[in-house]
C-alpha positions in Angstrom: 8.2 6.8 -12.5 8.8 10.5 -12.8 6.3 13.2 -13.8 7.9 13.9 -17.2 7.7 10.2 -18.3 4.1 9.9 -16.9 3.0 13.0 -18.9 4.6 11.4 -22.0 2.4 8.4 -21.5 -0.6 10.5 -21.0 0.1 12.4 -24.2 0.5 9.1 -26.1 -2.9 8.1 -24.8 -4.4 11.4 -26.0 -5.2 12.5 -22.5 -2.5 15.1 -21.6 -4.7 18.2 -21.9 -5.5 19.7 -18.5 -4.2 16.8 -16.5 -3.6 17.6 -12.8 -1.0 15.5 -11.0 -2.5 14.1 -7.8 0.2 11.7 -6.6 3.6 10.4 -7.7 5.0 7.2 -6.2 4.8 3.6 -7.3 2.2 5.0 -9.8 1.6 8.4 -11.3 -2.0 9.5 -10.7 -3.7 12.3 -12.6 -7.1 13.9 -12.7 -8.6 14.7 -16.1 -12.1 16.0 -15.9 -14.3 13.5 -14.1 -11.7 10.8 -14.4 -8.7 9.7 -12.4 -6.0 8.1 -14.5 -3.4 5.8 -12.9 -0.2 5.1 -14.8 2.0 2.2 -13.6 5.7 1.6 -14.1 7.1 0.0 -17.2 5.4 -3.4 -17.5 7.8 -4.5 -20.2 10.6 -4.6 -17.7 8.2 -5.9 -14.9 5.4 -7.9 -16.6 3.8 -8.5 -13.2 2.8 -4.8 -13.1 0.2 -5.3 -15.8 -1.3 -8.2 -14.0 -1.5 -6.2 -10.8 -3.3 -3.4 -12.6 -5.8 -5.9 -14.2 -6.4 -7.4 -10.7 -7.0 -3.9 -9.2 -9.8 -3.3 -11.7 -11.2 -6.8 -11.1 -11.2 -6.0 -7.3 -13.1 -2.8 -7.9 -15.8 -4.6 -9.8 -16.0 -7.3 -7.1 -16.3 -4.7 -4.3 -19.0 -2.9 -6.2 -21.0 -6.1 -6.5 -20.5 -6.8 -2.8 -21.7 -3.3 -1.9 -18.4 -2.3 -0.2 -17.8 1.5 -0.6 -14.7 1.7 -2.8 -13.4 3.6 -5.8 -15.1 2.4 -9.0 -13.3 1.7 -12.3 -14.4 3.8 -15.2 -13.2 1.2 -17.8 -13.4 -2.6 -17.5 -9.8 -3.3 -18.4 -6.3 -2.0 -18.6 -4.7 -0.1 -21.5 -1.1 -0.7 -22.2 0.5 2.6 -23.4 4.1 2.6 -24.4 4.6 -0.3 -22.1 2.9 1.2 -19.1 -0.4 -0.1 -17.7 -3.0 2.7 -17.6 -6.3 2.4 -15.6 -9.3 4.7 -15.5 -11.3 5.5 -12.4 -14.4 7.6 -11.5 -13.2 10.7 -9.7 -14.6 10.9 -6.2 -16.3 14.0 -4.9 -14.3 16.4 -2.8 -13.6 15.1 0.7 -15.6 16.6 3.5 -12.9 15.9 6.1 -9.7 13.9 6.5 -10.1 10.2 7.0 -9.5 8.9 10.5 -8.5 5.4 11.8 -12.1 4.7 12.9 -13.3 5.2 9.3 -10.7 2.7 8.1 -11.8 0.2 10.8 -15.4 0.3 9.6 -14.4 -0.5 6.0 -12.0 -3.3 7.1 -14.9 -5.0 8.9 -16.8 -5.1 5.6 -13.8 -6.4 3.6 -12.9 -9.0 6.3 -16.4 -10.4 6.2 -16.1 -11.2 2.5 -15.3 -14.6 1.1 -12.6 -14.9 -1.6 -14.0 -13.7 -5.0 -15.1 -16.0 -7.8 -13.7 -15.3 -11.3 -10.2 -14.2 -10.3 -7.5 -15.1 -7.7 -6.2 -12.8 -5.0 -2.5 -13.4 -4.3 -0.9 -13.8 -0.9 0.2 -10.5 0.6 3.8 -10.3 -0.7 4.8 -7.7 1.8 8.6 -8.4 1.4 8.6 -9.0 -2.4 9.7 -5.5 -3.3 12.7 -5.4 -0.9 15.3 -6.6 -3.5 14.0 -4.2 -6.2 14.1 -1.2 -3.8 17.6 -2.0 -2.6 18.8 -2.4 -6.1 17.4 1.0 -7.0 19.1 2.5 -4.0 22.4 1.1 -5.3 25.6 2.8 -4.0 23.7 5.5 -2.2 23.3 3.3 0.8 25.8 1.3 2.8 26.1 -2.2 1.4 26.1 -3.5 5.0 22.7 -2.0 5.6 21.4 -3.6 2.4 22.7 -7.0 3.5 21.2 -6.5 6.9 17.7 -5.8 5.4 18.0 -8.9 3.2 18.8 -11.0 6.2 15.8 -9.5 8.1 13.6 -10.1 5.0 14.5 -13.8 4.8 14.1 -14.3 8.6 10.7 -12.7 8.8 9.5 -14.4 5.6 10.2 -17.8 7.2 8.7 -16.8 10.5 5.5 -15.4 8.9 5.0 -18.7 7.0 4.6 -20.5 10.3 2.2 -18.1 12.0 -1.1 -19.3 13.5 -3.7 -16.6 12.9 -6.3 -15.5 15.4 -8.7 -14.4 12.7 -9.9 -16.5 9.7 -7.7 -15.7 6.7 -9.3 -14.2 3.6 -9.5 -11.0 1.6 -7.5 -8.0 2.9 -6.8 -4.5 1.7 -3.0 -5.0 2.1 -2.1 -1.4 2.8 -4.7 -0.4 5.4 -3.9 3.2 6.3 -6.3 6.2 6.6 -4.6 7.8 3.6 -6.2 5.0 1.6 -9.7 6.1 2.7 -11.6 9.0 1.2 -14.4 10.6 3.2 -16.9 12.1 0.8 -20.5 13.3 1.3 -21.8 9.7 1.4 -19.2 8.5 3.9 -15.8 6.7 3.8 -14.7 5.0 0.6 -11.7 2.7 0.1 -9.1 3.7 -2.5 -5.8 2.3 -3.8 -6.9 -1.3 -4.3 -3.8 -2.7 -5.9 -2.5 -4.5 -2.8 -5.7 -6.5 -2.2 -4.7 -10.0 -1.3 -6.1 -13.1 0.4 -4.0 -13.8 3.5 -3.9 -13.3 7.2 -6.4 -10.6 8.2 -3.9 -9.5 10.8 -1.8 -8.0 8.0 -4.4 -5.1 7.8 -4.4 -4.5 11.5 -0.7 -4.5 12.2 -0.4 -1.4 9.9 -2.1 0.8 12.4 -0.4 -0.8 15.4 2.9 0.2 13.7 1.6 3.7 13.0 0.9 4.1 16.7 4.4 3.0 17.7 6.5 4.5 14.9 4.7 7.2 13.0 3.1 9.2 15.8 -0.5 8.1 15.5 -2.2 9.3 18.7 -3.1 6.4 21.1 -6.7 7.6 21.4 -7.0 7.4 17.6 -5.6 3.9 17.7 -8.0 3.0 20.5 -10.9 4.3 18.4 -9.8 2.0 15.5 -9.7 -1.1 17.7 -13.0 -0.2 19.3 -14.7 0.0 15.9 -13.0 -3.2 14.6 -13.6 -5.1 17.8 -10.1 -6.5 18.5 -6.5 -5.2 19.1 -3.9 -7.2 17.0 -1.3 -6.4 19.7 -2.9 -9.1 21.8 -1.9 -11.7 19.2 1.4 -13.7 19.6 2.2 -13.2 15.9 2.0 -9.4 15.9 5.7 -8.9 16.4 6.5 -11.0 13.3 4.2 -9.1 10.9 5.4 -5.8 12.4 9.0 -6.8 11.8 8.2 -7.8 8.3 6.5 -4.5 7.6 9.3 -2.5 9.2 11.8 -4.2 7.0 9.7 -3.5 3.8 9.2 0.1 4.8 12.9 0.6 5.4 13.8 -0.8 2.0 11.1 1.2 0.3 12.6 4.5 1.5 16.1 3.4 0.3 15.1 3.6 -3.4 14.7 7.4 -3.1 18.1 7.9 -1.5 20.1 8.4 -4.7 18.2 11.6 -5.5 16.9 12.8 -2.2 19.2 13.5 0.8 16.2 13.6 3.2 15.4 10.0 2.1 18.9 8.9 2.9 18.7 10.5 6.4 15.3 8.7 7.0 16.7 5.4 5.8 19.7 5.6 8.1 17.4 6.5 11.0 15.2 3.5 10.4 18.1 1.0 9.9 19.8 2.2 13.1 16.7 1.8 15.1 16.2 -1.7 13.8 19.8 -2.6 14.5 19.5 -1.2 18.1 16.2 -3.0 18.6 14.6 0.3 19.6 11.0 -0.1 18.8 10.1 3.5 20.0 12.3 5.5 17.6 10.0 7.8 15.6 9.9 7.2 11.9 8.6 9.9 9.5 6.4 9.2 6.5 8.1 9.7 3.2 
């Protein structure tokens, strides 16, 4: 998804006037007045993207009914515009401060207390499902040996994860539990970006911050505040290394898709792959 194509979709939907680009990644996100509009990639080529958008709206309704602070859908369904799923959200008030790990922990305790929803099904957390697509998008920009190495890691960690014995009771999870997916407004922290909601091992949500501490420079005291609010440190669990390895593999492959057009992405991809090959768990990775 690039900005030019996203704005073409906005225009086709009659919404282009005054649209402010907020984010551009797996989705293009625009602000238009009191609305936030999320445009997904082409669902004709990837039909599962429309289903994912529909599920995200359903998750928002479910969280609202459960009283969990989260972004609220402004329309009950998904519009398909020139093959792209488009969803509409109420714009949140301006943030009063950056979100911190402890804010995320409080929201996760609420989510992890919920039973699975009635009326729709949450999928398993398919953490490694995008690896092949991202490597395919990377194409010849990356070393084929690196791509094959990540495929081998994907298969190995997928098999290992299937045999994990959880410490926590499985159930609903956010799926991408990072402070960037929390908005702190005047009324407190709110969850955003609900498209990765799943029903799986709760530990998936906790490994994300453990990896942030080890790889992305999250301060140890911030991580300690997160575990103190949540009430448990996932690093004490025997399966932590498996979910960490799966997430590292997925994160490495995700960066690869940007390598054809961005030299900095290629540098970061090579750094990450080298650290995995060397078994060096302390090499700093940089968000991209």
